[in-house]
C-alpha positions in Angstrom: -9.1 -122.6 65.6 -7.1 -121.5 62.7 -4.7 -123.8 60.8 -1.7 -121.8 61.9 -2.5 -122.4 65.6 -3.0 -126.1 65.0 0.3 -126.3 63.2 2.1 -124.5 66.1 0.5 -126.8 68.7 1.5 -129.8 66.6 5.1 -128.6 66.3 5.2 -127.9 70.0 4.1 -131.4 70.8 6.7 -132.9 68.5 9.6 -130.7 69.7 8.7 -130.8 73.4 10.0 -134.3 74.1 13.2 -133.6 72.1 14.2 -130.6 74.3 13.6 -132.7 77.5 15.7 -135.6 76.2 18.7 -133.3 75.6 18.8 -131.9 79.2 22.0 -132.3 81.1 22.2 -134.5 84.1 23.1 -132.7 87.3 25.8 -134.3 89.4 25.3 -134.7 93.1 27.3 -132.1 95.1 27.3 -129.3 92.5 26.4 -125.8 93.7 23.0 -124.6 92.8 23.0 -121.8 90.2 26.6 -122.4 89.1 26.9 -123.6 85.6 28.9 -126.8 85.1 31.6 -125.1 83.0 34.6 -126.8 84.5 36.0 -123.5 85.8 38.9 -123.8 88.2 39.2 -121.0 90.7 42.9 -121.7 91.3 42.5 -121.3 95.1 41.2 -117.7 94.8 38.3 -116.6 97.0 34.8 -116.1 95.7 34.5 -112.3 95.0 30.8 -112.3 95.9 31.3 -114.0 99.3 31.1 -111.7 102.4 34.4 -110.7 103.9 32.8 -110.0 107.3 32.7 -113.0 109.5 30.6 -113.1 112.6 32.7 -113.1 115.8 31.5 -114.6 119.0 31.1 -112.0 121.7 31.6 -112.2 125.5 28.1 -110.8 126.0 26.1 -112.9 128.6 23.3 -114.9 127.0 19.7 -113.8 127.5 18.8 -117.1 129.3 21.2 -116.5 132.1 19.3 -116.4 135.4 19.6 -113.0 137.1 19.7 -112.3 140.8 16.5 -111.1 142.4 15.9 -107.4 143.3 18.2 -104.5 142.4 21.1 -106.8 141.7 19.3 -108.5 138.9 18.1 -105.3 137.1 19.8 -104.0 134.0 20.7 -100.4 133.8 18.6 -99.9 130.7 15.5 -101.2 132.6 16.1 -98.9 135.6 13.7 -95.9 135.9 14.5 -93.3 138.6 11.2 -92.4 140.2 12.4 -90.5 143.2 15.4 -89.2 145.1 15.5 -88.5 148.8 18.1 -87.7 151.4 19.1 -89.3 154.6 21.4 -87.0 156.5 24.2 -86.2 154.1 23.6 -89.3 151.8 21.3 -89.4 148.8 19.1 -92.4 148.1 17.4 -93.1 144.8 14.1 -94.8 144.3 14.5 -97.0 141.2 11.6 -98.9 139.5 12.3 -102.1 137.7 10.5 -103.8 134.8 8.8 -106.2 137.2 6.9 -103.3 138.7 8.7 -103.3 142.0 10.6 -100.3 143.4 14.0 -100.5 145.1 16.2 -98.1 147.2 19.6 -97.6 145.7 22.6 -96.0 147.3 26.0 -95.1 146.0 28.1 -98.2 145.1 25.1 -100.5 145.0 25.4 -103.1 142.2 23.0 -103.8 139.4 23.2 -106.6 136.9 25.4 -104.7 134.5 26.3 -101.5 136.3 27.2 -99.9 139.6 25.5 -96.8 141.1 28.3 -94.3 140.9 26.7 -91.0 142.1 23.3 -89.8 143.1 22.5 -86.1 142.6 19.5 -84.0 143.3 17.9 -84.7 139.9 19.8 -87.7 138.4 21.5 -91.0 139.1 24.8 -91.8 137.4 25.6 -95.5 136.8 28.9 -97.0 135.7 27.7 -99.5 133.1 29.8 -102.4 131.8 28.9 -103.0 128.2 30.4 -105.0 125.3 31.4 -103.0 122.2 31.3 -104.4 118.6 34.4 -106.5 119.1 33.1 -108.1 122.3 35.5 -106.2 124.6 33.8 -105.1 127.9 34.1 -101.4 128.4 32.8 -99.1 131.1 30.8 -96.0 130.4 28.7 -93.6 132.5 24.9 -93.6 132.1 23.1 -90.7 133.6 19.4 -91.3 134.3 17.3 -88.3 135.2 14.5 -88.2 137.7 11.2 -88.9 135.9 8.1 -87.4 137.6 5.2 -89.8 137.9 2.1 -89.0 135.8 -0.9 -87.7 137.7 -2.9 -84.6 138.3 -1.0 -81.4 138.4 2.1 -82.7 136.7 
């Protein structure tokens, strides 16, 4: 090693304890990253704090137990697999996420919707959904008939 390196190491060992001994003591309850400058905000808000506060919504929780069958199915989980007619009335065959199929008629209730209309190629649901503010609004959701996969289709 050269003499210059040995001199720098020696100076570093001598000055190292001096720097540590002059460190400021941090008081309990101070904010991390904020220098202890004695600044008084005067009751003003922090300009870097978010102005958007999370509002609780009236949306049902995910752990709510649902009814069995068609009444427990959400409209987004419903897949229209067939439509048939019985006299003058249309009946929809709706498949759920559990793998079961159900027959749905006009005015049948789902978990978050009502069957409003059944046409030759689609089913229209009146869904009750929560918007961004938590207000429950109704909107129409039209689900078209989806042919099943298989040969010739």
